[in-house]
N, C-alpha and C positions, 0 to 999 in steps of 0.2 A: 334951660334948653340944652346947653352943652353938657350938663350933668346927666340929663336923661339919655343923650346919645352915647356918652362914654360908658354908661353902665352896660348896655347891650354888647358893646364892642369888647369890654373886658370879659364878659361871660363867654362870648364866642371864642376869644383867644384862649381862655382856659380850657375850653372843650377841645380845641385843636391841639393844645399842648398835651392834654391828657390822652388823646387818641393816638397821637404819634408813637408813644412808647408801646402801645398795644400792638400796633402793626409790626414794629421792629421785633417784638417778642415772638410773633407768629413766624417770621422768616428765619429766625436764628437757628432752630434745629436742622432745617434743610441744608443751610450753608455749612454747618458744622459737620454733617454726614459726608457731604461732597469733599470736604477737606481731608477727612479720614481716609476715604477711598483713594484720593489723589496721593496721599502720603504712602499708602500701602503699595500702589502701583509703582511709585517712584522707587521704593525700597526693592521691589521685585526686579525692576529694570536694572538697578544698580548691582544686584546680586548676579543676574545673568551676564552683565557686562564683565563683572569680576571673574566669573567662571570662564568666559570666552578668552579673557586676557591671560588667565593662568594656562589654559590649553595651548594658546598660541605661543606663550613663552616656553612651554615644555617641548612643543614641536620644533621651535627654533633651536633649543639646546640640543635636541636629538640630532638634528641635521648638522649642527656645528660639530658634534662629537663624531659623526660619520665622516665628515670632511677632514677632520684633524687626525682621525685614526689611521695609522700607516697601513698600507696594503701588505699582505703577506708575500713572501718571495714567490715569484712566478704567478701570482694572482692578479688579474687586471683590475684597475680602479673602476668602481661602479660608475656607469654612465660614460665610460670612455670608448673610443673607437675600437681598442683592443678587445674589450668585452663583447662588442657587437660581432667582430670578426670571429672570435672564439665560439660564440653561440651559433653562428652560421656554419662553421666547420663541424660543430657537434651535431647539428641537424643533418648535415650531409652524411656524416658517418653513421648516424642512426638509421638513415634510409638505406645505406649500403649494407648494414648489418642485419637488416630485416630479412628473415628467412623467406625464401620463395616457396610458394606452394607447389604441390606436385603438378607436373606438366605432362599431359598425355603424349604418348609417343606418336610421331607422325607415320612411323612404319611399324606395324604390329606383326610379330612373327608367331605368336602363340596360336596353336592349332592349325598351322599351315604347313604345306609340303614344299621343300626346296629341291630343285633339280639343277645340277650344274654341269657344265662342260669345261674342262681345264686342260692346260698344257704348260710346260715349262722346262726347266733345266734340272737334270739328275746328276749328282756327283757321287761317285763310288769310291770306296776306300781302296779296293784292289784293281778296279778297272778304270778306264778313262771316262770322263764326263760325256753325257749325251742328252738327248731330249727324252721327255716323258709326256704321255697324254693319258687322259682318263676322264671319268665322270663320277659324280657323287649324287646320292639321294639322302635327304635329311628330313626328319619329322621333328618339328619344334613343339615340345610339350609345354614350354613357357617361353617368354621372351628371353630368358637367360639360359635355358637348358634345351638340348636337343640330342638325338641319337643320329649318327651318320654312318652310311655304308658307302664304301668307295672301291672302285676298281681302276687299276693303272696298268699301262703297258709301256715297256721300254725294251732296249736290247743291250747286249754286252758289247760295248765299244772297246775291244780288247787290243789296244795298241801295245800295252805292256806284254800281253801274251804273244803278240807277233814278234816282239824283240826276243823273247825267250825261245820261241820256235826257231828263229834264225840262228841263235847260238847253238841249240841242241840238234837242229836239223830234222826235227820231228814235229808233227802236228799234234798238239795237246788239247786243243779246244776249238769249237766253232767260233770264229771271230765276230759273228753277227747273230749270236744266240739270243732269242727273245727271253724276256723276264716279265712275269705277270704277278701283280700284287692284288690281294683282296683284303680289305680292312673293315673293321667295325670300331667306331669311336664314340666316346661321349664328349660333347662339345659344350663348353661353358662360356657364356658371353656376359661378363660382369660390367662392361663399360659400354654406354650408349651416349653419343654426343653429336656435335655438329662442328663443321669447320668451313672456312671460306676457300673456295677454289676459283680463282679468277674473280668474276663478278657475281657468283652464285653461292648459296649456302647448301652444303652437302651433309646429310646425316650419315653416321657411320656407327659401327660397333666393333669392339675388339673381342676376340675369342681365343680360348686355349683348348687344345685337343689332347686326349689321351685314349689309347686303345690298343688292340692287338690285331694281328693280321697273319696271313699265310703267304708264302712265296713259292712260285713254281718256275724253276729254271734248272739247267744242267749243272750249275755250280752250287746251288743251294735249294733245299726243300725243307720246309718246316715252318715254325712259328716265328713271328717277329713282334717286337714291341714298338709302338708308334707314339711319338710325342711331338707336339707342334703348337703353333699359334698362327693367328691370321687376322685380317681386317676385311670387313664388308663395307662398300660404299653404295648406299641405296639410291636408286633412281625411280622416282614416283612411288607407287605402292606395290609394284609387281616385280621389279628387276633390281639386281645388284651386281656390282663388280667385286669379286673377291680375290684376295691375294693371300696365299698360304705358304708357310715354311714348315716342313716336317722332317723329322729324323727317324730312320728305321734301323733298329738294332737286331741283327740275326747272325747266324753262323753261315759261313761260306767256305766252299772247298775249292782250292786251286793248286794244281801241281801236286796232288796227293797230300796236301796239307790243309788243315782246318783253321779257320780264322773267325774271330768275333768282330764283325765289322759294323760301322755306323755310316750308313748311306743317307745322304740328305737330298732334298728336292725343294725347289722354289717354283711355285706354279701360280698362274693367274687364270681367271675364268669368268664366265658370265652365268649368273643364277637367275632362275625364274621361280616365283613363289605362286603356289596354287592354294586357294583361289586367288584371282588376280587383284583383289582389293582387301583392305583391312577387315 
């Protein structure tokens, strides 16, 4: 009985033993492939880590070289406060050096007419100083150039002649003889700007005058050369205050003698520009 039972058990055990290696043989290829993939991934990770480590070492060496490298004379150390301040100063200088664009004039003279009434002080070479009054008309071809026509009236304040008359006992001239000037000038205004007067900003221009004129008086008749300069202070778009200094060179006769004189005058006046707007 026992022999009969043992025989089937032995047969079953042999079957189990022979089946087990077959199962193991079926799973072996799959496990082997997974191991190969894992090894390749591990190698790739190791290579990436090595490259990252090399780059990090190179960056550290470069930073160390920059820190240990001595700064040039007068050159701020990178990252220092001096470098920041120098950069700020450079930015400010760059803004200041930036060229400004053309700015339109607030007072335009081109194509306009200017009429002025003036008065001032007249200084004569041979006679005494006195007052002078007159008027001018100018046409402005551009903002820089214009032609001007002027007429002036003054008189011969002959204190010197009175002294000579007293010594000689004779009357040699009229001590209140009128003098009339008529002039034609070319005016050039190269400078236009602004200045602060009190609490307001005033626009102005500077001009130079050159021209010729004629004189009508008992002591001189003939041509005269005129040279001068002046300034205009603009008020709004239609009015200006002008101040002029002019020198007139001409021949003058006194006590039967002829002289080449340089008479000067300083005048101030009010100008109106037509049309009344730019």
